[in-house]
N, C-alpha and C positions, 0 to 999 in steps of 0.2 A: 738741428736734427735730433740731438740728444733730448732736447726739451719735448719734441713731438713723441719720442719714445716714452718719456715719462707720462705725458698726457694720455697716450694710448693705454698704458698700464693702468692708470687710474680709471679709464673708461671700462676696461675689462673687469676691474674690481666691482664697479657699479653694476655692470651687466650680470655678473655672477649673482650678486645680491638680489637683483630684480628678477632674474630667472628662477631663483629659489622661491621668491615670493609668488611668482606665477604658478609654480608647481604646487605650493601649499594652497593657493587659491583654488586650483582645479580639483584637488583632493577634497577641500572643504565643501566645494559645490556638490560633488556626488554624495558625500557623507550626509550633507543636509537634505538632499533630495531623498535619499533612502530613509532617513529618519521621519521626514514629513509623510512619505507614502505609508510607512508603518503606522503612523499616528492617525492619519485621516483619509488616505487613499485618493487624495485630490492631486491630479497631475499638475494643474495650473498653479496650485498653491505650492507644490513641491518645487516647481521651476522658479517661482518668484523667491521662495526662501533660499534656494540654492544660489541664485544670482546675488542676492544680498550678502549671503555668507562669504561668497567668493571675493566680493569687493572688500569686505572687512578684513579677511584673511590676507589679502594682498597688501593692504596698507600696513597691517600690523607687522608683517614679515619683511617689508621693504625698509622699514626704519627710516633713517635720514635720507636714503636714496629716493624715497617716495616724492621728495620735493622736486626731483628732476623730471618726474612724469608730467607731461603736458596736460593730460586729462585722465579721468578715471579709466582703468583698464576695461577693455571690451570683454564681456562675459557672455558666452552662448551655452545654454543648457537645453538639451533636447531629449526626448524619450522615444524609443523605438521598441514596442513590445514591453519587455521587462528590463530593457537596458537603458540606462541613463548615460549620456555623453556630455562632457563639459569641456569647453575650450576657453582659455584665458589668454588674451593678447594685450600687449602694452607697447607704448612708444615713449621714449624719453630722450633728453639731450644733456650730455655731460659737458660742463664748461672746461675750457683748456687754460692752462697756466702759461704755456709758451706758444701755443698755436697761433695766437694773434699776430705773431711776427710774420707769419705766412698768410695771414688773412683767415685763419681757421679759428673761429671763436668758440665753436661747440662741436662735439662729436655725437652722431646719432646712435641711439641704443634701441633695440627692439627685440622682442621675443614672443614665443607662443608656447603654451603648455596645454596638453590634453589628457583627460583621464576618463575612465568609464567604469560602470559597475552594472552587473546583471543581477537583478533581484530574483529571489526564489519565486516560482510560479504558484498560483492557487490551484490545488489539485483535489480531485474527489476520488475516493476509493470505494468500490462496491465489492464487498467480501461475499462471494458466492460459495457457501460451504455445503458440501455433500453430507447429508445426515441419513443416507439410506442404510439399510441393515448391515451392509458390509463394513461400515465405519464403526460398528459395534464390536470389532475385534479388539481385545486388550492390546495396549500399546507396546508391550514387551513380551518376550517368550515366557518369562517367569510368571507374568500375570496371566498369560493365556493358560498356563498349566494350573494356576490357582483357580481360575474360573471353571475349567474343565472338571476339576475335582468336586466342586460344590454345585455345579449346574445340572439339574435333572433333565433339561430339555433334550428331546430326541434321543434319549438313552437307548431306545430299542434299535435305532439306526447307527448311533455312534457310541458303542459301549464304553469307550475310553473317556467320554465326556465331550460336550459341545463347547467350543471356545467362542461361539458367537453369542453376544449379549442381546438376544432377541427382545423386542419391545412392542410386539403387537398388543393392542389394547382392545380390539373388537373381535378377535378371532382366536379360538382355541387351536393354535397352529402346532403345538408341540405336545410331546408325551413325556410323562415322568418315568421314573425307574420301574414302576409297576405297569407301565403301558397305558396309563389313563391319560386321556386327552385333557390338556390344561392350557391356561394362558401361559405364554412364554415368560419365564421368570429370570432369564439370564441377566437382563438389564437391572431388575430390582436387586438381585443378589450382588451385582457389581457395586451398587450404591452403599452396601454395608459390608462387603467382602464376606458375605454369608453369616455375619454375626448378628447380634441382636441390638447393636447400637443404632443411633439415629442415622437415617439415610442422608447422604450429602447431595447437593444439587449438581455438583460436578467434582471430579477427582483431579486435583491440580498436579499431582506427581505420581509416577509409577512406584510400586513397592510399598505403598502405605498400608498399614494394618487395618485401617478403617474403611478402605474402599479399594476397588480395582480400577485403575485408569484405562479407559477405552481410547481408541484413536480420536473419537469425537471430543473427548476430554482434552487430549493433548493439543488439538487444534484450538479449542476454546482458550486454553492457557496461552498458546502462542499469540492469539489475537490480543489478549490482555497485555502481553509484553510489547506487542507492536504499538499499542496505544501509548504506552509509556515512552517509547522511542519517538513517536510522532509528536507528543507533547513537548519533549525536550528539543526537538529539531525545528519546530515552527520558528520562523524568523519574525513573524508578526501575527497578531490575533486572527483567528479564523482562516489561517492559510490552508488547512486541511479539513475536508469534510469526509466523513466515513459512514457507510451504511452496512448493515449486517443482514444477509439473506440466506437462510438455510433452505435446502431443497431436497426432495426425494422424488415423488411423482410430480409435484408442483413446487413452486418457490413461494416462500412466505417472507414477511418482513419482520425480523426480530427487532430491528432498529432502523427506522428510516434515516436517510442521509442527514447527518448532523455534524456541527462543529464542536459539539460537546463530547469530547473524546472520553471523558469519564463515564458518561451515560452509555456510550458504546461498549466500554469495557464491562460495565455492569450487565449489559444485555448479553454479553458473551457467556456469562455463567449459566444462562438459561438454555443455551443451545443444546447441550447434551440431552436434556429432557425431551427434545424433539425427535430423537433417534427413531426413525421408522414408526412414528406415532400416527397411526392411520386415521383416528377419528378426532384428533386434536385435543383429547382430554388431558394430555400431559403438557400442553402449552396454551398460550393465550392468543394464538394467531387465527383462531376461527376453526370451527368444526370441519374436518376433512380438508383443510387448506393444503397441508403438505402431502396428504395421501400416504399410501403404504404399499410395500411389496416390490418396489423396483427403484431404478435410478434413471430418471428421464431427462437427459440432457436436451432432448428435442424441445421440451417444455421450458426448462430452466433458462437456457440461453436466450430463447425468444422473450421470456418474461423479464430477464435482466435488461435486455435491449430496450424493452418498452419502459422500464423504470428510469432509464437515462433519457430525460426529456430533451436535453440539448448537449452539444459538444462545444465547449469554449476553447479559448487559446491559453487560459491560465493567467491572463493579464490582470484580472481582478476577481474578487470573490463571486460576483454574479456570473463570471465567465470561466467556470471551473473546467480544467482539463481532466477528463475522466480515465480511470484505470479500473479494470475488473480483475480481481484476484479470485481465480477458481481453484479451490482446494478439494481434491477428490482422489479416489483410487482408480478412477478412469473407466470402470466397466459399466457400459450402458446396459440396462436390463429393463425392457419395456413392459414387464408384467405389472399388474396392479392387484391389490387385495382390498375388497370392500365388504365388510360385514360377513366374512366367511366365504365370499365368492371370489374366485381367482379368474383373471383374464389376461390375455397377452402372452407373448412368448417369454419363457423363463430362461432362455439361452442367451448368455451375455454376448454383447457385441461391443463396438466402439462408437463414439459420437459422430454425428453428421457434420462434416467440415463446412457445409454451407452455412450453418448457424454461426460458426466462428467467423467466416468471411463477412457476414452481414455486420457484425460488430466492428471488425477491423476496418471495413470500408467506410464506416462513419467517422474514423479517426480515433476510435477507442482502443487503447492498448490492452491486450488480453494477456495477463500474466497467470501462468498455471503452475501450481505445486502438485506434483504427482506423489501420492503416498502409495507405494507399490502394493498391488493386490496380493494378498497372502494366499498361496495355494491351499486348497482344501486337502487335508491329510486323509488318507484312506477313503477316497471318493466312493460313494455308493451308486453304482450305475442303475440300480432299480428305483432310486428315489427321484421323483418329480421329473421323469423323462430324461434321466441322466444329466440333471442340472449341474451336478458337481464337476463332471468331466468337461462339460461345455465351458464352465467358468475357468477351469484350469487351462484349457486349450486356448482360451482367449487372452491370457495374460501377456503372451509375447506380442500381441497386436496393440496393446494399450500405449506403451511409451511413444512409438512413432506417430500414433494418431493424435496424442496430446501435444507433441512437439510441433506437429503441423498446424494444429489449432492455435497455438500460442503465437503472439507477436514475436518477431525475430529477437533472440537474446533474452526471452522471458519465459523459458521453460526450466523448472527446478524440480529436483527429486529429493525426498527425505523420508525416512522411515522411523528412526528412533525419536522419542519425544524431544530431546534436546536439539536434534537435527531439524525437526519441524519448526521449532522456534527460530533457529538460526536461518532457515530457508525463508521464512516470512520476513525476517529482518532484511535479508538480501534482496527479496522482491521489492521491498520499500525503497532501499537504497538505489536499486537499479531504476526505479521509477523516477526518483529525484534526479538522477543523472540524465535520463532520457528527457525529462522536462527542461533541463538546462539547455539541451541541444535543440529543442523544438523552437522554431521561429514562427 
């Protein structure tokens, strides 16, 4: 009996060693599968490589106990979506030293180990950026005061100075201090901070002496920082594809969907120049493409929906899982301005939820960053049919409308430049988490 106890103890020792070998083999299988997918995206090749790696890992870790295994361990590697599962089973016989007295010459040993890994999904991000006139407000209170001091636009209506960096290029929409009708100069002045130095394409930071950062600048900077995060987050080449789409009356394509995130970052520097650029002279997207004079969600949301040709499951680069990032102050204004002619209502409202529903019903996640609409100070009721008071009264309606439009858990708010950058980072991280849960 004492001899059987000794034999059983030896068996347990062998079993522990072989169980550890099975654990190592299962881990080696999923690691090999993940490496193969990253390298070539071939599921069959990944499974074959994983199976081979598991067998080698089992033998290496079993050591002398491998001689007890009757045949090579059974290795099963399967893929479900972005998840690889590996199961390793073995059967062995441990000889006895004393058991033969009772007719027990061997003791059976067996075990199974399983492991799994979920790969990151292939995602596409459509950055839908509001470049309507209201995004021309300086990004901080101090920069708003700086612009008001040097900006002659609408001086007869706003004696303390206009804080809106108007950028109309085809219509003399503003008046200078002498009451003369001129092209709006607020945007041009913001590019040099009123000085004589060279104009910048976009102002990366608030408070710079060489330029005045507008909200559209802060958004462009946040996009650049987002691309750096995406590049450092990618688990394998071409995991993320990003497109850049500014809109006012209509949507334009600043950068079509691309896996070249550096190119996307470079395209972001040109977005501020599209601010309410009615005739397209300040950008390369085509004459009149963006339009001018209002914020038309009814056009932009339909156009971005058309731009997303298909909705994949994220299991491969050709099957991208799409996300739309809408960055806006949320006030819909359906007026348009074309070569001096205005049409449509200039009283701000909120977006049509039906356009949001169309996107979400396709399986597209709609993430919204609300940059709060700034109330117009000292509104002039005699200007443009009391446009100022209509805009101010509409502000309270904007957050709930945007929150209803966004996919659940994908509504964000930020105002300060650093908060805008942080919010876009949070939108990206939330997208990655949602993609991990999508089956």
